[in-house]
C-alpha positions as CSV (number, residue, x, y, z in Angstrom):
1,M,33.4,9.0,9.7
2,A,32.0,12.0,7.7
3,L,31.2,11.9,4.1
4,S,32.7,14.5,1.9
5,K,31.2,15.8,-1.3
6,A,33.8,14.0,-3.3
7,D,32.8,10.7,-1.4
8,L,29.2,11.3,-2.3
9,R,30.1,12.1,-6.0
10,D,31.9,8.8,-6.4
11,A,29.0,7.0,-4.6
12,V,26.6,8.4,-7.0
13,A,28.7,7.5,-10.0
14,E,29.0,3.9,-8.7
15,E,25.3,3.7,-8.0
16,L,24.5,4.8,-11.6
17,G,27.1,2.4,-13.0
18,I,29.2,5.1,-14.8
19,K,32.2,4.4,-12.6
20,R,33.7,1.3,-11.0
21,A,35.3,1.6,-7.7
22,E,38.9,1.4,-9.1
23,E,38.3,3.9,-12.0
24,A,38.6,7.5,-12.1
25,L,35.5,9.7,-13.1
26,S,35.9,12.0,-16.0
27,S,36.1,15.7,-15.2
28,A,32.9,16.4,-17.0
29,D,31.0,13.7,-15.3
30,A,32.4,14.8,-11.9
31,A,31.3,18.4,-12.6
32,L,27.8,17.3,-13.5
33,I,27.3,15.2,-10.5
34,E,28.8,17.9,-8.2
35,K,26.3,20.4,-9.7
36,R,23.5,18.0,-8.9
37,I,24.9,17.6,-5.2
38,D,24.9,21.4,-4.8
39,G,21.4,21.8,-6.2
40,T,20.1,18.9,-4.1
41,Y,21.8,20.2,-0.9
42,E,20.4,23.7,-1.4
43,Y,16.9,22.3,-1.9
44,L,17.2,20.1,1.2
45,V,18.4,23.0,3.3
46,G,15.3,25.0,2.2
47,E,13.1,22.0,3.3
48,D,14.9,21.8,6.7
49,L,16.2,18.3,5.7
50,A,19.9,19.1,5.7
51,Y,21.4,20.1,9.0
52,W,25.0,19.3,8.0
53,D,27.6,21.0,5.8
54,V,27.9,19.7,2.2
55,D,31.5,18.7,2.8
56,D,30.9,17.1,6.2
57,M,27.8,14.9,5.9
58,P,27.1,12.4,8.6
59,D,27.4,8.6,7.6
60,A,23.7,8.2,8.4
61,V,22.7,10.2,5.3
62,R,25.0,8.4,2.9
63,E,22.4,6.0,1.4
64,P,19.6,8.5,1.2
65,M,21.7,11.2,-0.3
66,T,23.2,8.8,-2.9
67,M,19.7,7.7,-3.9
68,I,18.4,11.3,-4.1
69,V,21.4,12.8,-6.0
70,S,21.5,9.6,-8.3
71,S,17.9,10.2,-9.3
72,R,18.6,13.8,-10.1
73,A,21.8,13.1,-12.0
74,A,20.5,9.9,-13.9
75,P,18.7,11.6,-16.8
76,A,21.9,13.5,-17.9
77,F,23.4,10.1,-18.3
78,G,20.5,8.6,-20.2
79,I,19.7,6.4,-17.2
80,Q,16.4,5.8,-15.4
81,Y,16.9,5.6,-11.6
82,P,13.8,5.2,-9.5
83,G,15.3,5.5,-6.1
84,G,14.8,9.2,-5.5
85,P,11.5,9.0,-3.6
86,E,12.8,6.2,-1.4
87,G,15.9,8.2,-0.6
88,T,13.8,11.2,0.3
89,R,11.6,9.1,2.6
90,L,14.7,7.6,4.3
91,L,16.1,11.1,4.8
92,R,12.8,12.4,6.2
93,V,12.7,9.4,8.7
94,H,16.4,10.1,9.7
95,C,15.6,13.8,10.3
96,A,12.4,13.1,12.2
97,R,14.2,10.7,14.6
98,R,17.2,12.9,15.0
99,G,15.6,15.5,17.3
100,T,17.4,18.6,18.4
101,S,20.1,19.3,20.8
102,Q,18.6,22.7,21.7
103,P,16.8,23.1,24.9
104,T,13.1,23.6,24.8
105,K,11.8,26.7,26.5
106,A,8.8,26.0,28.7
107,E,5.9,28.5,28.8
108,Y,3.8,28.5,31.9
109,Y,0.3,30.1,31.9
């Protein structure tokens, strides 16, 4: 099952403790977290660490993305969240193990 941007937004809000599972997130808080998701996604694309669409993330990146975005959003809520480096490490490991589905061209000399 793919992870949408809204799913990630809610996971970040729960991780930071600003939303319980059954509560709705305020529109201002939702907008702030989505802004951090967009910025983080663009950064990860530039670093070749995001191979997915922002609204169609694989389940395997749920935990790392939650940790990374939570660390970037936490200061806006006055919260210290130390999980960003660990999330980045997990994402790098995932991407390194993923490989590519593209054929490799052999060059003979």
